[in-house]
C-alpha positions as CSV (number, residue, x, y, z in Angstrom):
1,X,-13.2,56.8,-12.6
2,X,-16.6,57.6,-11.1
3,X,-17.1,54.1,-9.9
4,X,-13.8,54.3,-8.0
5,X,-14.4,57.7,-6.5
6,X,-17.7,56.9,-4.8
7,X,-16.3,54.7,-2.1
8,X,-13.6,57.1,-1.1
9,X,-15.9,60.0,-0.8
10,X,-18.1,57.9,1.4
11,X,-15.2,57.1,3.6
12,X,-14.2,60.7,4.0
13,X,-17.7,61.6,4.7
14,X,-17.9,59.0,7.3
15,X,-14.6,60.1,8.8
16,X,-15.7,63.7,9.1
17,X,-18.9,62.6,10.6
18,X,-17.1,60.5,13.1
19,X,-14.7,63.3,13.9
20,X,-17.5,65.7,14.5
21,X,-19.1,63.3,16.7
22,X,-16.0,62.8,18.7
23,X,-15.4,66.6,18.9
24,X,-18.8,67.1,20.3
25,X,-18.1,64.5,22.9
26,X,-14.5,65.8,24.3
27,X,-14.2,69.0,26.4
28,X,-12.2,72.0,25.1
29,X,-8.4,72.4,26.0
30,X,-7.9,76.0,25.0
31,X,-7.8,77.5,28.5
32,X,-5.1,75.1,29.6
33,X,-3.1,75.9,26.5
34,X,-3.4,79.6,27.2
35,X,-2.2,79.0,30.9
36,X,0.7,77.0,29.7
37,X,1.6,79.6,27.2
38,X,1.4,82.4,29.9
39,X,3.6,80.3,32.3
40,X,6.0,79.8,29.5
41,X,6.0,83.6,28.8
42,X,6.6,84.4,32.5
43,X,9.4,81.9,32.7
44,X,11.0,83.3,29.6
45,X,10.7,86.8,30.9
46,X,12.2,85.8,34.3
47,X,15.0,83.9,32.7
48,X,15.7,86.9,30.5
49,X,15.7,89.2,33.5
50,X,18.0,86.9,35.5
51,X,20.3,86.6,32.6
52,X,20.3,90.3,32.2
53,X,21.3,90.7,35.9
54,X,24.0,88.1,35.6
55,X,25.3,89.9,32.5
56,X,25.3,93.2,34.3
57,X,27.2,91.8,37.3
58,X,29.7,90.1,35.1
59,X,30.2,93.3,33.1
60,X,30.8,95.2,36.4
61,X,33.3,92.5,37.5
62,X,35.0,92.7,34.1
63,X,35.2,96.4,34.5
64,X,36.7,96.0,38.0
65,X,39.2,93.5,36.7
66,X,40.1,95.8,33.8
67,X,40.7,98.6,36.4
68,X,42.9,96.4,38.6
69,X,44.7,95.1,35.5
70,X,45.4,98.7,34.4
71,X,46.7,99.5,37.9
72,X,48.9,96.4,37.9
73,X,50.1,97.3,34.4
74,X,50.9,100.8,35.8
75,X,52.8,99.4,38.7
76,X,54.7,97.0,36.5
77,X,55.6,99.8,34.2
78,X,56.8,101.9,37.1
79,X,58.8,98.9,38.5
80,X,60.2,98.3,35.0
81,X,61.3,101.9,34.9
82,X,62.9,101.7,38.4
83,X,64.6,98.4,37.4
84,X,65.9,100.1,34.2
85,X,67.2,102.9,36.4
86,X,68.8,100.5,38.8
87,X,70.3,98.6,35.9
88,X,71.9,101.8,34.7
89,X,73.3,102.4,38.2
90,X,74.5,98.8,38.4
91,X,76.2,99.1,35.1
92,X,77.9,102.3,36.2
93,X,79.0,100.6,39.4
94,X,80.3,97.7,37.4
95,X,82.3,100.0,35.3
96,X,83.7,101.7,38.4
97,X,84.4,98.3,39.9
98,X,86.2,97.1,36.9
99,X,88.4,100.2,36.9
100,X,89.1,99.7,40.7
101,X,89.8,96.1,40.1
102,X,92.3,97.0,37.4
103,X,94.0,99.5,39.7
104,X,94.0,97.1,42.6
105,X,95.5,94.3,40.6
106,X,98.3,96.6,39.4
107,X,98.9,97.8,43.0
108,X,98.8,94.2,44.2
109,X,101.4,93.2,41.7
110,X,103.7,96.0,42.8
111,X,103.1,95.2,46.5
112,X,103.8,91.5,45.8
113,X,107.1,92.4,44.3
114,X,107.9,94.6,47.2
115,X,106.8,91.8,49.7
116,X,109.0,89.2,47.9
117,X,111.9,91.6,48.3
118,X,111.1,92.2,51.9
119,X,110.7,88.5,52.6
120,X,114.0,87.8,51.2
121,X,115.5,90.5,53.4
122,X,113.6,89.3,56.4
123,X,114.7,85.7,55.9
124,X,118.3,86.9,56.0
125,X,117.6,89.0,59.1
126,X,115.7,86.2,60.7
127,X,118.6,83.8,60.2
128,X,121.0,86.2,61.8
129,X,118.4,87.0,64.6
130,X,117.8,83.3,65.3
131,X,121.5,82.7,65.8
132,X,121.6,85.6,68.2
133,X,118.4,84.4,70.0
134,X,119.8,80.9,70.3
135,X,123.0,82.3,71.9
136,X,120.9,84.5,74.2
137,X,118.6,81.7,75.1
138,X,121.5,79.6,76.2
139,X,122.7,82.4,78.4
140,X,119.2,83.0,79.7
141,X,118.7,79.3,80.5
142,X,122.0,79.2,82.4
143,X,121.1,82.4,84.2
144,X,117.5,81.1,85.0
145,X,119.0,77.8,86.2
146,X,121.4,79.8,88.4
147,X,118.5,81.9,89.8
148,X,116.5,78.8,90.7
149,X,119.6,77.2,92.2
150,X,120.3,80.4,94.3
151,X,116.7,80.6,95.4
152,X,116.8,76.9,96.4
153,X,120.0,77.5,98.4
154,X,118.5,80.5,100.2
155,X,115.3,78.5,101.0
156,X,117.2,75.6,102.4
157,X,119.2,77.9,104.6
158,X,115.9,79.5,105.9
159,X,114.6,76.0,106.6
160,X,117.6,75.2,108.7
161,X,117.3,78.5,110.6
162,X,113.6,78.1,111.3
163,X,114.1,74.6,112.6
164,X,117.3,75.0,114.7
165,X,116.7,78.6,116.0
166,X,113.0,79.4,115.9
167,X,111.8,75.7,116.3
168,X,109.1,76.5,113.8
169,X,108.1,73.3,112.1
170,X,105.5,74.9,109.9
171,X,107.9,77.5,108.4
172,X,110.5,74.8,107.9
173,X,108.0,72.7,105.9
174,X,107.1,75.7,103.8
175,X,110.7,76.6,103.1
176,X,111.6,73.0,102.1
177,X,108.5,72.7,99.9
178,X,109.4,75.9,98.0
179,X,113.0,74.8,97.7
180,X,111.8,71.6,96.0
181,X,109.7,73.6,93.6
182,X,112.7,75.7,92.7
183,X,114.8,72.6,92.0
184,X,111.9,71.3,89.8
185,X,111.6,74.6,87.9
186,X,115.3,74.6,87.1
187,X,114.9,71.6,84.9
188,X,118.4,70.4,85.6
189,X,118.7,66.6,85.7
190,X,121.9,66.9,87.8
191,X,119.8,68.3,90.6
192,X,117.4,65.4,90.8
193,X,119.2,63.8,93.7
194,X,119.0,67.1,95.6
195,X,115.2,67.1,95.1
196,X,115.0,63.6,96.5
197,X,117.0,64.6,99.6
198,X,114.7,67.6,100.0
199,X,111.6,65.4,99.9
200,X,113.2,63.1,102.5
201,X,114.0,65.9,104.8
202,X,110.5,67.3,104.3
203,X,109.0,63.9,105.3
204,X,111.1,63.9,108.5
205,X,109.9,67.3,109.4
206,X,106.3,66.4,108.8
207,X,106.6,63.3,111.0
208,X,107.7,65.5,113.9
209,X,104.8,66.3,116.1
210,X,104.7,69.7,117.7
211,X,103.0,70.1,121.1
212,X,99.8,72.1,121.4
213,X,101.3,75.2,123.1
214,X,98.4,77.3,122.0
215,X,95.9,75.0,123.7
216,X,98.0,74.9,126.9
217,X,98.3,78.7,126.9
218,X,94.5,79.1,126.4
219,X,93.8,76.7,129.4
220,X,96.3,78.7,131.6
221,X,94.7,82.0,130.5
222,X,91.3,80.7,131.5
223,X,92.6,79.5,134.9
224,X,94.3,82.9,135.5
225,X,91.1,84.8,134.8
226,X,89.1,82.5,137.1
227,X,91.6,82.7,140.0
228,X,90.4,86.2,140.9
229,X,87.0,84.9,142.0
230,X,87.7,81.4,143.4
231,X,86.1,80.8,146.8
232,X,88.1,80.0,149.9
233,X,86.9,77.2,152.2
234,X,85.2,78.6,155.4
235,X,83.4,76.6,158.1
236,X,81.3,79.6,159.2
237,X,81.3,83.3,159.4
238,X,83.5,84.4,162.3
239,X,82.4,87.5,164.3
240,X,84.9,88.4,166.9
241,X,83.5,89.3,170.3
242,X,85.2,92.1,172.2
243,X,86.3,91.1,175.7
244,X,84.8,93.2,178.5
245,X,82.2,94.8,176.3
246,X,78.9,95.9,177.7
247,X,77.0,93.1,175.9
248,X,79.2,90.4,177.7
249,X,78.9,92.0,181.1
250,X,75.8,91.0,183.1
251,X,73.5,93.7,184.3
252,X,73.9,94.9,187.9
253,X,70.5,93.8,188.9
254,X,70.8,90.4,187.0
255,X,71.2,87.6,189.5
256,X,74.1,85.1,189.0
257,X,73.1,81.5,188.0
258,X,75.0,78.5,186.6
259,X,74.2,79.3,182.9
260,X,75.5,82.8,183.4
261,X,78.6,81.6,185.0
262,X,79.3,79.1,182.1
263,X,78.8,81.8,179.5
264,X,81.3,84.0,181.4
265,X,83.9,81.2,181.6
266,X,83.4,80.4,177.8
267,X,83.9,84.0,176.8
268,X,87.1,84.2,178.9
269,X,88.4,81.1,177.3
270,X,87.8,82.5,173.8
271,X,90.1,85.4,174.6
272,X,92.9,82.9,175.3
273,X,92.5,80.8,172.1
274,X,95.2,81.4,169.4
275,X,94.9,80.1,165.9
276,X,98.3,79.2,164.3
277,X,98.7,79.0,160.5
278,X,100.3,75.9,159.1
279,X,102.8,76.0,156.3
280,X,101.2,76.3,152.8
281,X,97.7,76.5,154.3
282,X,95.2,79.1,155.3
283,X,93.4,79.0,158.6
284,X,89.9,77.8,158.7
285,X,88.7,81.3,159.4
286,X,90.5,83.7,157.0
287,X,90.3,87.4,156.6
288,X,89.5,89.2,153.4
289,X,93.1,90.4,153.0
290,X,94.3,86.8,153.3
291,X,91.8,85.6,150.7
292,X,92.9,88.3,148.2
293,X,96.6,87.4,148.9
294,X,95.8,83.7,148.3
295,X,94.2,84.4,145.0
296,X,97.0,86.7,143.9
297,X,99.6,84.0,144.8
298,X,97.7,81.4,142.7
299,X,97.5,83.8,139.8
300,X,101.2,84.5,139.9
301,X,102.0,80.8,140.0
302,X,99.8,80.2,137.0
303,X,101.5,83.1,135.1
304,X,104.9,81.7,135.9
305,X,103.8,78.3,134.5
306,X,102.6,80.0,131.4
307,X,105.8,81.9,130.9
308,X,107.8,78.6,130.8
309,X,106.0,77.7,127.5
310,X,108.2,80.2,125.7
311,X,111.4,78.5,127.2
312,X,110.3,75.1,125.9
313,X,111.5,73.6,129.2
314,X,109.3,70.6,130.0
315,X,110.8,70.0,133.5
316,X,110.4,73.6,134.6
317,X,106.9,73.7,133.2
318,X,105.7,70.6,135.1
319,X,107.4,71.9,138.3
320,X,105.6,75.2,138.3
321,X,102.4,73.5,137.3
322,X,102.7,71.3,140.4
323,X,103.2,74.4,142.6
324,X,100.1,75.9,141.2
325,X,98.1,72.7,141.9
326,X,99.4,72.5,145.5
327,X,98.3,76.1,146.1
328,X,94.9,75.4,144.5
329,X,94.2,72.9,147.4
330,X,93.8,75.9,149.8
331,X,90.5,76.9,148.0
332,X,87.1,75.3,148.4
333,X,87.3,71.9,146.9
334,X,83.5,71.6,146.7
335,X,83.3,74.6,144.3
336,X,82.6,73.8,140.7
337,X,84.9,76.5,139.5
338,X,87.8,75.1,141.6
339,X,87.2,71.6,140.3
340,X,87.0,72.8,136.7
341,X,90.4,74.6,137.0
342,X,91.9,71.6,138.7
343,X,90.8,69.3,135.9
344,X,92.2,71.6,133.3
345,X,95.5,71.8,135.0
346,X,95.7,68.1,135.4
347,X,95.4,67.6,131.7
348,X,98.6,69.7,131.3
349,X,100.5,67.6,133.8
350,X,103.4,65.8,132.1
351,X,103.1,67.8,128.9
352,X,106.3,67.6,126.8
353,X,106.8,71.1,125.3
354,X,110.3,70.5,124.1
355,X,110.6,68.3,120.9
356,X,113.8,67.0,119.4
357,X,113.9,68.5,115.8
358,X,115.0,66.2,112.9
359,X,118.5,66.5,111.4
360,X,118.4,68.3,108.1
361,X,121.0,70.1,105.9
362,X,122.4,67.3,103.7
363,X,120.5,68.7,100.6
364,X,121.8,72.2,101.4
365,X,125.4,71.0,101.7
366,X,125.3,69.0,98.4
367,X,123.6,71.8,96.5
368,X,126.2,74.3,97.7
369,X,129.0,71.9,96.6
370,X,127.4,71.6,93.1
371,X,127.1,75.4,92.8
372,X,130.7,75.9,93.8
373,X,131.9,73.3,91.3
374,X,129.9,75.0,88.5
375,X,131.3,78.4,89.4
376,X,134.8,77.0,89.3
377,X,134.1,75.4,85.9
378,X,132.7,78.6,84.4
379,X,135.7,80.6,85.7
380,X,138.1,78.1,84.0
381,X,136.1,78.3,80.7
382,X,136.2,82.1,80.8
383,X,139.9,82.1,81.5
384,X,140.6,79.6,78.6
385,X,138.5,81.7,76.2
386,X,140.5,84.8,77.2
387,X,143.8,83.1,76.7
388,X,142.9,81.5,73.3
389,X,141.5,84.7,71.9
390,X,144.9,86.6,71.6
391,X,146.6,83.6,70.2
392,X,144.0,83.2,67.4
393,X,144.3,86.9,66.5
């Protein structure tokens, strides 16, 4: 054993010696280990402090959440209490509704029975009423037809009067058009030929052209108003010279000469001149009274021409118009006012103020015949009903 232990001891001794040699050669690492340990301690303390802060915040949040949860729980409990109360109210209302429903159903059943009875009675009354209404409707239809027919007869009569007496084509057209409407409103097919006759007569009346009496009257009114200021033709202003006046006599001390002698002879001749008026003409030199008289005569002739428009006499109208035009020649033909009136009066020359009205009345005659026949038929039917009633009884 000793022989084997010697080499191992030598090896250990050598190893220790070598380790000591190496230890003496390397620097010491203790300060570094201490720094690392301090850093680790600092990090551990910081981590512990941070974790503590986080735990504190989380605990506060947990407390807040618990408070909110408790509030929510309180609200939920209050809502549950109100819901329970409302459920009780709803149950009470449902019970009241069920009771009302039961009463309503029973009342409805009773009313339904009453309605069925009333409907049965109403059906019977309606049947009787329908029979009465049908009979009344037939009488009303006949009466309405008679009213439309009577209105059409009256309108056709008015149309004839307006055309033959008043010569009013517009009123005649209106009356015929309304008569056609009454025939259409009656709905009687027997009166269709009457309607066609009315339309034919209406077409004839519309084709008749009425003269423009209003325009002619307006032109004559304008000429009458302008006649009061129309100028009369005058060559010059005439100033009469008194014979033997002081202005014509020469002065005593003025000597006689040929010019003076000629003036004296000329003035003496003027006293001997006489101006005669020709028929339907004014003298070249007219006085103010003659001018006024001429204007008055022209105005009267124009008014006479205007009055013939009411008579509807074309020949008399044109004759009086020609008289007014002849008298207008006495005025100044160079004046614009005179020429304007002359042109207006010339437009009325040859105006036909009398128109031949169309012949109407056939529709009126036929409708009157139909009405008379219906009246006779109704009288016969009434008489037959009166005679058959006693025999049946």
